[in-house]
N, C-alpha and C positions, 0 to 999 in steps of 0.2 A: 706282211707284218713288219713293222718298224720298231727297233729298239732304240731308246734314248738313254744314255747314261748320264746321270747327274753327278755332281761332284762328290768325291769320297768324303764322308763325314766320320772322322774317328776310325778310319780304316774300313768303313762300311761303304759299300757302293749301292746307290739306289737306282734301280732299274725300272723304267717305265716302258711298257709295251703298248703300242697303239696299232690299230688295224686300219691305218690311213690307206693302205693299198687295197683294202677290202671295204669300200664305203658302205655298202648295204649291210654287211655284217656288223660293222662298227656302229651304225645307226640303230640296228636292231638290238645289239648287245650292250652298247655303251662302252665307255672306256675301261680298259683292263686296270686292275689295281697295281700299285707300286709294290716292289719286293726289295727288301734289303738283302744284299749279297755279301757274305763274308769274304774279305779279301786276304791276300797273302800277308799284307801288313798287319791286319787284325789278328790273323792266326799267329803271327810271330809274337804279338803282344801277349796273347793268351799263353803261349808256350813259355815265354820269358817269365811270366807271373808264376806259372806252375813250377817251372825249374827252380825259381828262387825259393818257393815254399818247400820243395823237395830238399834243397840244400840246407835250409833252416832245420829241417827235421832229420838230416843225415840219412835220407832215403832216396838214393839214386833210382831213377825210373825211366820207363819209356813213356813218352807223352805223344798223343796223336790228336789232331784237330781235323774234323771233317766239316763239309758244308751241310746244309739242311736236308740234302738228299743222301747223306752218308758217304759221300765221296771224299777220299783223303785229300787234304790240302797240305798238311805238313806233319812230319814224323820226326821226333828226336829221341835218340837213345843216349842217355846220359852215361858218362864213364862209370863203370862198376855197377851198372843196373844188374840186379841179382839173377834174373831168370832169362834165358835165351827165348823162351816162349813169349815173353812180354811184347816182342816185336809184333806178334800176331794178336795177343790179348788186348793191348791198348786200342788199336784201331777197331777191334771188335766191339769194345765197350762204347766207343765213340759212335759207331754205326748204330748200335742198339739204342743209345740215348736219342740220336737224331731220329730214327725210324719210329720208335715208340713214343717220342715226344715227352719223355720223362727220365729222371735219373735212374740209372741201372740198379741202384740200391733198392728202389721199389720193385723192380723186376725180380731181383734176388729174393726179396721177402715173399713175393708171390710164390716162387718155387719152393721156398722153405716152408710155407704154409700148406704145401701139398700139390700144387699145380706143376707137377714134375714134367708133364708133357711140353711145357714151355722150353725146356732145354733142347728140344729138337729143332728149333728155329735155326736154319743154316746161316752162318756168317755172322751171327750175333753172340756177344759174350754178355750174359746177364748176371754180372757180378758187380759189387760196389766199384765205383771209380769212373763211371760214365755220367757225364752232366751236360744237359742241353745248354747251348749258349743262347742267351736271350738279349734282345734289344727292343725296348718298348713293347714288352709282351709278345714279341714275335721271335720264333725260333730261327736263328740264322746258321746254326751248326751245333756241334757238340765237341767236347773234349773227352778223351779216354786216357786213364792213367794206370799203368801197372808197375808198382814198386814192390815193397816188401810185405805190407799188411793191408787188409781191406780198409782199415780206418785211415792209414796214410794215403791210400789210393784215393778215397773219397775227399780227404782234406786237401790234397794237392789239386785234384780236379776242381773243387769249389773255388780254390784260390785262382786258378786259371780263368774260370768263368767270370769272376768278379772284375777281371781286367777289362771287360767290356762295359761295366757299369759307368754311368756318367760321373 
């Protein structure tokens, strides 16, 4: 299998996989689709936008960006972030948003409506402040924020996510 890397557009890398080394498979299956990959540069833009929003709201936070599989790309702990646990909470929110393909606010609302078994999902934090990162209707990753209040967490995460919009 051959991987071709196209130029990075706005910090996103487009990866095309081809099966040229497996011609029979390639002919039977056709070309594989292209996939956008969140780069470190793009993750830094997301974190910078989220940090700026946190500073505007005087809400120091822990900010985490993961790829579309939930693997951590970047973690930032702002000075004076109020909770030590935020270093675990922010990446857990980001992982949940990436894995469930929706904002963690929706997951929290499901739990609050009585689906309490959802809290048993290991490694995921299903509280406000996790937002998928979208590019052209494709999830490329997620951001998770743990600051001082659920409303600030959500607001800061949404500001970070907007950094990828054209």
